[in-house]
C-alpha positions as CSV (number, residue, x, y, z in Angstrom):
1,M,63.2,83.9,62.8
2,A,59.5,84.2,64.2
3,G,58.9,81.2,61.2
4,L,61.5,78.6,62.6
5,P,61.3,75.5,64.4
6,P,62.4,75.8,68.2
7,E,65.3,73.6,67.8
8,N,66.5,75.6,64.6
9,K,66.2,79.0,66.6
10,R,68.0,77.5,69.3
11,R,71.1,76.6,66.6
12,V,71.0,80.1,65.2
13,R,71.0,82.0,68.9
14,A,74.1,79.9,69.5
15,A,75.7,80.5,66.1
16,L,75.0,84.2,66.3
17,K,76.5,84.5,70.0
18,G,79.9,82.4,68.6
19,L,80.1,85.1,65.8
20,A,79.7,87.9,68.4
21,A,82.4,86.4,70.4
22,S,84.6,85.6,67.2
23,A,84.6,81.8,67.6
24,Q,86.6,80.0,65.1
25,D,85.3,77.1,64.1
26,L,81.9,78.9,62.2
27,D,81.3,78.6,58.7
28,V,81.4,82.4,57.1
29,K,81.7,83.7,53.9
30,V,82.0,86.7,52.5
31,L,79.1,86.9,49.4
32,R,79.7,89.0,46.1
33,R,78.4,90.2,43.3
34,E,75.1,91.8,43.6
35,L,75.0,90.6,47.5
36,E,78.6,92.4,47.8
37,G,79.5,93.6,51.5
38,V,77.2,91.0,53.4
39,Y,77.9,87.4,54.8
40,R,76.2,84.4,55.1
41,M,77.3,81.7,57.7
42,R,76.1,78.4,57.7
43,V,74.1,76.4,60.3
44,G,72.8,73.3,59.0
45,D,70.3,73.3,56.1
46,H,69.9,77.3,57.2
47,R,71.6,80.1,55.7
48,I,72.2,83.7,58.2
49,V,72.9,86.4,56.3
50,Y,74.2,89.5,57.8
51,H,76.2,92.7,57.2
52,L,78.3,94.5,60.1
53,E,77.5,98.1,60.3
54,S,80.5,98.4,62.8
55,R,83.4,96.5,64.1
56,Q,80.9,95.9,67.1
57,T,77.9,95.9,65.3
58,I,76.0,92.7,63.5
59,C,72.9,93.4,61.7
60,L,71.1,90.2,61.2
61,D,69.2,90.2,57.8
62,Y,67.9,87.3,56.9
63,V,67.6,83.5,58.1
64,D,66.3,80.6,56.2
65,L,66.9,77.3,54.5
66,R,69.6,77.4,51.8
67,E,67.1,77.1,49.0
68,E,65.3,80.0,50.0
69,V,67.7,82.7,51.3
70,Y,69.5,84.0,48.4
71,V,66.7,84.4,46.1
72,A,64.8,86.0,48.8
73,F,67.7,88.3,50.2
74,R,68.3,89.4,46.7
75,R,64.4,90.7,46.1
76,L,64.5,92.1,50.0
77,R,67.8,93.8,49.4
78,A,66.2,95.5,45.8
79,L,63.4,96.8,47.7
80,R,65.6,98.6,50.5
81,E,68.3,100.1,47.7
82,P,67.0,103.1,45.7
83,P,67.1,102.6,42.2
84,E,70.0,102.9,40.0
85,P,69.6,107.0,38.8
86,L,69.1,106.1,34.7
87,E,71.7,107.5,32.4
88,P,70.9,110.6,30.2
89,Q,70.4,109.1,26.5
90,P,72.4,111.1,24.2
91,S,69.5,112.6,21.9
92,E,70.3,112.5,18.2
93,P,71.1,115.0,16.5
94,I,68.6,116.6,14.3
95,R,69.6,116.9,10.6
96,P,68.5,119.6,8.1
97,T,66.9,117.8,5.1
98,K,68.2,118.1,1.9
99,R,65.9,120.0,-0.9
100,R,65.6,117.9,-4.1
101,K,64.5,119.6,-7.4
102,P,61.4,119.1,-9.1
103,R,61.9,116.8,-11.8
104,K,61.0,118.3,-14.8
105,P,58.1,116.9,-17.0
106,S,59.0,114.5,-19.4
């Protein structure tokens, strides 16, 4: 939040306090696909991306303009998560070669 203008910081803080107080008038959605388990809250042109660590703990992950937040958050999340383990590739069986009979000279 350090890069936000003061007025936007106030709006974001007020929205987070409303979230903590379980306010009903907030625009909150659950994200899907690669951002599953993460929520977004709309505050004007800004998006607050957060996740819940427990029923009482809200972890703020990212705040930025709508155009920026999802791309940047995907990058941050990809850096934080360990890479998927590679599945072992099945090796092709070694087939014995057939010996050909030598040709007779004609």
